[in-house]
N, C-alpha and C positions, 0 to 999 in steps of 0.2 A: 402477569403482563404482556396484552399484544403488542406487536411491534410497530414503527411508526409508518410503514409501509402499509400494514393490515389496516390501519386508523384511515388513511388518503383513499385508500377504496372504499372504505367507506363511506368514507364523504361523496364520493364520484358517484359508488351505488343510489345514493340518496338524492341527489340532484336529479338523477334521470326517473327519481320516480313519482319525481313532483310534477302534475299536470297543468297547476294554478298555482300564481302567485297569492301567498297567504302571509298574513302580517298579523302580529299582535294587535290588542285594543283593548282600551282601556274598556274596563270592568264595574257594573253598577250593579249589579245583580244585588249584591249583598248589602247595598246601601252607600253609605259617606265613609270612607278609608279616613277611620280615625286616626292611625298610628303604620308608619312603616319604615321598617328597618334591614336594609342588607350588608350584611356581611362578607367578607372573602376567605374564607375559610383554609383556602389554599387555591393553587394556581389551578384557574379552570373551573373552579366550587366556591359558588356564591350562597347562602342561607340568606334566605328574605322571610320575615318576619310581617304579617299586617293585621292590623283587627280594623274590623268594619262593623258599624250600628245603621240599622233601619230606621226610617222614619217612625216606625210602629215600635222602636225599642231593639228589634232583635240584632242579639251581638253576635261576630263571628271571627274566631282566632283560627288562619292559615300560615302554614309554613311552607315553604317553598326550597326543596336545593334543585340550584338551576345549574348544568352542569354543562360548559363548554367542551363535549365527546370528544370531538378530535381532539383533542390538545392529548401529546402524547405520554406527558404526565400523568392522564385519569384515565381509569379503568372502571368495569361496570361486574360486580362479580351475583351472581345468584349463593348464597349459603345455607347452605343445606344440613341440618343435623344428620349424625350416624349415629345409633340405628334408627330408620325412619321411626315414630313414635317418640322420639325425643323431643321437647323443648327446652328454650331458655328466652328470655326475655333478650327483647332485641339491643340494649347498652352490652348485654354481659355477649350476645354474637358479636357482635364490634369490637369488644376488648378481643374475646378470643380470636379474631383474625386479623389482627393488627402484631405486625413484628416488624423487623428491621429492612426497609425499602420497599413496604407495604402496610401502608396503612388508610385505616378505615378513616374516610373522615366525614362519610355523610352516611344513616340508612334509614330504611324503612319496612315496617312488616309486609310480610307479601302472602304467600298464598292460606287461601280458603283452607279449614282444617276441621275435623272430630275433635273434637273438644275433651273426650270421653275417652281418645287411644293416642292422641298425637299427630295422627296420621293425617296429611294430606287429602284432600279432596280431589283434586285434580290431577293432570299427567306433569312430570316432573322431568325435563333431559338434559344431561349434561356431556359434551362430546358422543352424541349420540346414543349414548347409554342410558336406557332406564331406570332411573330414580324411583318415579311412581308412575304406576298405568293411569292409574285415576280412576271417574267416573264423569257423567255428565249427568246431569237432572233430568226427571222427567216432567218436570212441572215448568211453571215460570219467573222461577228463580234465577239468580244472579248467572247461572256457571250451566244453563241449558243448552246454551250452544259451543261449538269447538273453538275460542278464539285461545288467543296466547298473546304475551311479549315474552321476547328474546332477542339476544344477539346472534343474529346468524353467522354463515360459515367465513363470510365477509369482512366480519365484524362491524355490521351495520346492527344500531336499533332495528325492529322490525317489531310490529304488530298484526298480527294477520291468522287467516284460521288455518287449523290444521287436520290431517287426514291421515289417523295411523292404522296400517293393516297388519293384523297379526292371525299367524295361522299354524297349524302343525296338519302333517300329512303320515300320512300311514294304510296301506294293503289298498293304496289306489284313493282313497279317500281325504279329501280336504276339511278340515272341520274348523270353524273361527275360534281364536282366543280371544275372551273380551279381557283381560286384564292379569297383570303380574304379581304376584303376591297378594292378590287383593281378594274382595270379599265373595265371597262363591254366591251366586243365582242361579234358579231354578231355568235349566235350558240352554248353562251357560260354562263354558270350559276355562278353567285359572291355568296359567302357569306358575309352578311354585318352584323357583332356586336358591341357591345358598345364599343370596341376599335378603331375602324375607326374615322375619326379626324372630319368627319363633324356631324350631328345630324340625317342629312338624306341620304338617299342614292343617292339624286341626279334626275333631271328631264330625262324624257326619252317617247319617245312615241311607243320606242322598246322594253320593258321591260314587263314581268308578274312578279309581287311581292307578294311572301309568306310571309304574318308575322307570328311568331311561339312562342309562351308565353308559361308558366307553364311549364319550361322545367326544368328535372330532374337535371338539374345543371347548373351555367352562362356558356354563348358563349363567356362571353368579353373577359376572355384570352384562346380561343379556342387553343387547342394542339394535338400536333401527342399524339395518343393512348384513345383521346378523341370520345367516343359514346356517345352524346346526343341527348336526345328524348323531342319532347316536342306537345304543340298543337295548328293547325293553327289558327288564329285568326282574321285574315283578307284578305282580296286578294285582287290586283288590277292589273286590268288586261291587255291587250297588249292595246296601246292607248290612257289608263288612263293617262298618264303623271308620270306616279309611283312618286322619289319622296319621297319614304316613311318615316317616321320616324322611328327610331331605336327604340324599347326595349329596358332599360339598361340591364336585362339578359337574355333578349330572340336573338333574331335573325330575319335577314330577307334574303330569299333567291330570287338573282333577274335572271330570267332569259331569255335570249335576244333572237327574233328574231321568226320569226312567226314557226315552227318546234317546238322548245320548247312550247311557248303556246298553241298548238296544244295537245302535249304529257302531258298539264300540266292541260288541258280544266275542267278535271273530278276531280278535286282538288274542296273541300267544308270546310267551315269553320267547326273546329270540329273535322277535321282528324287527325290523329297521324303522324308526323312525324320524321325522326331522321336521323343526320348528323354524319361521323365518316372522322378521317384521319388517314393513316398511311404513316411509311415512313421505308425503309430499316434498316436492323439492325445494318449498323455502325452508323448512326446517332441519332438509338432511344435512348432518357434519355439523349443527349449530353449536356454538359455544355452550349455551342453553338456552332452553324453552319451559316456560313455567304455563300453563294454561291457568287460565281466571277470566273474571265475566263480573258485568256484562261491560260491553265497548261502552265508550262514553264519546268519540270524534272518531268521526270517518273520513278521511281527504276533505279535512278544514270545515266540517259540517257535526255538527250535533247529531251522534246514530249512537241510540241505548238498543242495543241488542237481547231485551227483554221486557216482557210486557209491562209500562209503567202506572199499571193502575192497582198494584200493590203495595202493603206498606212498606217492604222493603226500598221500594222507589221511591215512594211519597213521602214517607216519614222523615224527618231530620236528624241523620245521626252522625255521627263521627265517621269521617269517609278517608281512607287510602287512593293515592292512583298513582299513574304513571303516563308520563306523554313525552311523545316524538315531536321535533321540530320539522316542518318542513323537508329540508335540506338533510336530515339525520345528524347534522351537527349537534343540537340541542337536548338533552333531556333533560326533564321536568320529575321530580317527584316529589307528592301532593301529601300533605296530611292536615283533615280540617276539624278541631276539637268540636264534641261535642255534648250533649246531657250534662251541660254544667251551668245553671240558670247563674245571670247578668254575668258570665265571662265568655262563654261559646254554647248557642245552638244546634249547630252540626248544619247539614245539609241534603237536600234530597238529592236524585241522583243527575234531573235535569241542571240543578244546580252549579252542580259539582262540573257534567261536563261544558256549562258556559264557563265555568270560570278556569278549566284548564283551554277552551278554545279561546279565551281571553290572553294568556299566557305567552299563547305562539304554539301550541301544541297542534299541530297537523293528522296526529293519530292518539289514542286519548284510551287507557282499561281502568274499567274499576278494581282495587284489590281488594283483602279484609278488609273489614273495620270495624266500625263497635268497640267494645274494649280492647279489640289487638292496635286501631291505630297508635301507631308508636314512632316518631321521628327521633333520631341524634345525630348530631354535628360535632364535631371537632373545632370549637370555637377557638379564636385567636388566640395562642399562648395556653392552651389546655393540652396537656398531656395525650385523652383519650375523647374518644365523641362521648360524650352526656346528652341525654335527654332533652329536648328543646322545644316540644310540643305540651300541654296538658292530659293525658290518658284520662279516660273517662272514669277507672275504677280506683278503688283504693288502694291499689298496686300495678305494677304493671305486670302486664301479662305474659305468660311466655308460649313463644311461637315456635312453628318447626322451620322456621326458613327466614331468609330477608334480602333483601335488595341493597347491596353495599357500595359507595363509589368509592374506590380505591386512589389514593396519592400515592406516587413514590416521593413525595416532602416530607421530612421528618418534621415532627411540631416544633413552633417558631418557640427560644425558649425564652422566659422572662431574664431580661439582665436587669431592671427597674432592682433597687434594694425591695422598695414596698408601691403595692398597687391599694388603690381607694376600694373595698368593697359595699360600702354603704357611709355616704358622708350624712347619713341621719336629718336632711334638708326637708325630705317629705316622709311620709309615713304608707302608701300607697301598698307596701308590702309588709307592713307588720302589724301586728295585731297581741293584745294580752291575754295570759292567762295565766292562771295561779294554783297551787297545792297547800292545801289547807292553811289560806292567806285570801285576799279580796286584792286585784291589780288592776291599775289601768294604765294607759299610754297615752302619752299625748306628744306636740311639738311645745317647747321652748316656748313662755312667754316674753311680753316686755321687758320683765326683771328676773327672768332667769339666767340661771348661769349660760353661756356658749362658749366654746373653743373654738373651733375652727367655725368659718362661713358665717350665718347666718342664724340657723339654727342649731337645737340637739333632742334628742330624744329625752324625753322626762318616762320613768316609770316610778308612779305613784303604788306604795302597798300598803297592807295593816295587814300582820303579822297576826293578831290578834283575835281577828275574825273564823280562825280555821280551828282544826280538832287540833287534838295534842298532837304533837311529831314536830319533823323537820316541816315548816313552812316554806315558801317561795313563789317569787314572783318570777314572770318572765315576760319578756319581749319574746315575742315569736314573729318569726318567718311567716310570713301566710305560704311562699314558695322558696323553698330552702333555695342559699346562695351560692353558685358552685364560681372556686374559686380555681382561676387560672393557674397553671402550669404547676408546682410542685413546693408551698410554702412552706415555710418552716415552724413560722409562729402565726399566730393572730395578736394585733397589735389594736388598742382602742382608749380612749381620751376616758375617761370615766369620773366623775364628780359625784363626792360622798354628801350623807346629810351627818356625818359626825358619829352616826350609830354603827354599830358591829354587826359587819355582814360577810359572807363568802358568796363570792363574784366570781362567777364559773359561765362557759358556754356548752353547748353539743354540735360537735362535727357529725355527718352522713361520711361515710367512708365509701370508695367506688363501690361496695359491696353492696353498700346498703345499710353499713352494721354502723350504730352511732357511737359516739366515744365523747362525755366529758370531759371537760379539759378545765385546767384552772388557773383564773386570773391573777388570784391572792389563794392565801390559806383562808382555812377556817378563822372567822373574825376578825381578818387581818382588810378588809375594807373599810375601813374605820376613819379614814380622814374626813375634811372638808376641804374644800375646792377641788379645781381639778389634778388632776395625776394621770401620769399614761402607764398602762397595765398591758401585760405581756401574757400571750398564754403558749407552752407548746402542742403543736397538734404531733397525733402519734408517729413515729418514724418509721414502723414497719406497716402501717394500714398502705392497702390498695388506695388508689386515687384516680378522680378525682375527690375531692374535700367540698362539701356543702355547708356554710352555714347553717343550720337552725334554728337556735334561739339562744340569747345572752339572757342570764337571768344572776338573783340573786337569794340567797337561803339564808336560815338560822335556826338550826336545833336545838337553839334554849329558850325553854320557856319566859324564861326570866326577860330574856335582851327581844324576844317576840314585840317589838311597837309597830310604830306607824310613821309614815314618812314617805322622803320623795329621791331619788338619787338620778342624777344625771351621765347620759352617755353619747361620744361625738367622736366621729372620724374610724369606724372600724374599718384594719387595714387589713392586710396578706402582708407579710414581712416574709422575704426571699434569703437575705442574708444578714447571716447572726450579728455581725456589725454595726446592723444598722440603726442607729440611734435617732431618739426624739429631743429636741430641746425642752426639757419638762415647762420653764416658761419661755416665752416669745422674745424677752427683753432678757434673758440669761444666758448669753452665747457659751459654746465652748470654749470661747479664750476669756470672758469676764475673771476678771481676779478673785470673787468673791463666790466663783460657783460651786466649788467644794465645797464648801461651809454650808451655802444655802438648800444644797441636797442633799446634805447630808442632816439637817435638822428636819427637811421634808420628808426623807424617808422616815425619820422618827415621829413625825406627824408633829412636831414642834412648831412649825411653821409654813402657811399653805401661801398658796398665791389668790390672785381676784377672777372673779366670772368672769373675763376676758382672757384670759391664758396666761399674763401678765404676772410677776411680781412685783415690780417696780424699785427697783431697787434703791433707786436715789432719792427713792422720798423721804423725807423724815419720820422716824417711826413714831409712833402714838404712845400715851402710859397704858391704854386699856390694851395695845399688842403686845406691849413689854408685858406685861401683869401676865396674858395669855402663855406668852412664851415661855417664862421663867415656868407657870404654873404647872404648864405639860412637861417639861425639859426635867423637874425635880419632882412630877407625879404627886403634885400638894392636893390637899385634899380641904376643902372650908369647912366640914364640920357640920357644925351647926352654929356658927358665928354669923353673925349679920352685921355686917358693916354700919356703920352711923352715915355714913355720905350719901348725901341729900340728892346729888348728882348722879350715881349711880343705883337704878330702879332692879327689881329681882327680873325683871323678865328680857333686862339687856342681854344679850349672849354672851357678854365678858364679864359677868355679875360673880359668876362663880371664881371662874380665875382672880378677879380683883378681891375677892374674898378670902381666897386662900393665900394669897400672899400678904394681905395685911395681916391674918389671924400668924403667918408665920414671922411676921416681921420683918419683910425685905422691903415692902414699897408703904410706905403710908400717903398720908393724904397730904395734899396741899395746904388743909386746914382741919380741926379738927370734923368739920363738917362738908369738907368736899374735895374729891379725889382728883375732878381734871381730868377725865378720862381721854379727852379729845387732845389736851398736849401735848407739843412733842418732847420728845426725851432728850435733855444736852447729852453732850459726854461724858461729864462730872455725874451727874443723874446716873445715869449708865455704870461708869464705874464704880460707883456707891455701892448700887444694886448690887451687881456682882459679885461684891465682894462681901455683901451680907449672905449673898443667895449661897456661896461656895467656902467662906469662910476664910478668907484668903489673906494672908498674913504675908511679911517681907518687905527688907528696904533695900531701895537701886540706890550702887553708888555716882549713878548722874540722875538725877529727877529731871524730870521735864523742866526747860527755862522758863516756861510760862505760866505755870504754874507755881506758887508760891508757896513754904512752908505754910501759911497762916490761911492759906486758901483752903476752905472748908471740907473740901475734897482732896486736899491732897493724900492724905494717907491712902486710902482707895485708891486713888491713881497712881502712885508709887508703887504700890502693891502690886498691880497691874503688870509697871513694866516689870519690877523684880521677876516675876514668875514667865516674863517672856510673852504674857499674853497683849501688853500696848506694847505698842511699836512707833506708836505719834505718827507725825502727819510731814510730809516734804516740808523741808524747813528745820526739821526736829522738835518742834512744839507740840502739843497735845490736845490745843483748844479745846480748855473744857465749856467755855461757852457756849461753842458750836451745837446745832442740832445733829443728832445721831440719826445715822442714814439704814433703811431695813438690810441693808446689807453688811454696813459696818457695824450694828447688833447682831447680826446673823455670824460674822466672824470672831467676833470677840464672844457669843453663847456659844460657837462652836470651841472654839480654840479650851475655853473655859471647862468644858467640859469632858476634856480629852485627860 
């Protein structure tokens, strides 16, 4: 991390370089701005995300890391993988370079490179050391001119040209060197050092190779400013095949072609030889420098250092770029997504340049783009940086290096017990998919259940439509949803349809590996109404997690029907003690809570579609029938009751038939069950006595229940067994309606 005085020096130098005032201006080249968000991801670093749409319907998605560079908590690094040729994705590099006190809070891909071998195309320098000498193209491509971005010796952000000079001297001759550990070209000489990715120079019939040992200093980390003298210890002449082993601390000069072979014909073992390298003053002792191109903005004006008539410039591609404000205090790292119809088309070079200028870039230069374009950022409360743009290929491209914004600030910790992941108030990021089934998703309708807010997600399934095997219906995120911090569990409200399902989810860990987590066991998503479910996240998997999908599954052919279930309020849980009130009107201190939850756990009783239980509401005879039938697992068999007020289409029909068949509940008359009528406390006692064969006599019967009362025996048996404890004042209240809470308590007690 640079020291504060270096940052201040950089600020002073930056001001001195500005020759005219320049301010950012509103940008309209991408059309109308559809949305814009700005998150401060650490002190001095903000992430801006914008979406644009032209009048012709061309969409653009832009991401900007806006960095207050002179902030002492902020630094910028070029992260280069070693050895040359090694590649990793941008998020992998960010994670690899994050450690205590040194946190990568943002990064973008950097150098152009050879996809075949992973080696950067252009020059890379760190503290004068030549990491890669690189080449300039001879065509009208993006790197045909010697321009670079970096941080100079004063700590100032810099975009400028570079002028390297490298040569060797022997027997009075000075011969230019064109590369370090690079590719041989005819008529050129290449320096091979111990930093080469291979142990030898490689085979060639056209190379004259001079091995130098006993050097004045190691050439392994050859740098600008070095002058190294050594002794020729071996010579392999033209036609001898080259492929010379490289001495660990010495070097090999590989001169290619007949003209150079003739110039070096007089060199002999024992001769003294010197190599040296210099670079223009702008880049001497620079913290780092990376050659790239073309330039986009120079001195506040659009200036593109390549022919703009070619397809590289005129086609709309994904783009990456870096820019500097006029006073050197602001750094802009920019990505523009592309090649994705309906989301973002990309930008031409001129569009990119104009956008950089609109941000306030006084100098700006292009970076590698296309499938390489990737930006990561450590969002608030996230442990590590995650991808925040949408790369154009199906998977993230591995690259050789990245520009990384470093902060000394550790990530903010999530202190809340829970954070909402998705409230399911819209389905913009959701779609349906299926396996051996048909599935669709929609927002809840006017009469559909909603637990939180105004909408829920409806997942409609038909398991009967697919091939044999495990059938599944998925609510799938179009873009996997990252979870902040280090959550322990996922939580969600799920409203079932009474059929048996396996309720599960898929999450993706920090390494891109998928994990299946279970909200229920197999066949245990079998309730009706709302219930809160939780799924453990894998404790040992690297973070951050992303939620990919939530789904139901059924492997048994006999249970593969069709229906619909609902999900609401997907949550990340950070404290295992976090509790959700299952029913919004049954608080943790409510007197009947334990019994209500116990029966709900057993799927004996459920709440209403709005998330309430309505404990004080009088229970109906049809509700009583279904609770008794579920509690005792009763079956109607072939019994068909003769009640004319209970149709076979009724939700409660099977339960009423089952309790009638068992002799537990009968009708108000031979032809009427009166399903909507409320249940009195005397009727409740009689039903429970019949259902559970309760017997016994109390020593002190309830004073308001005479021995001649038709339900006396049942009520007294409940008291004798400690099931009925009476009301305030000592009475039982046999004629009073039974509330849903009261029946839950009585049924729970008698079931134990």
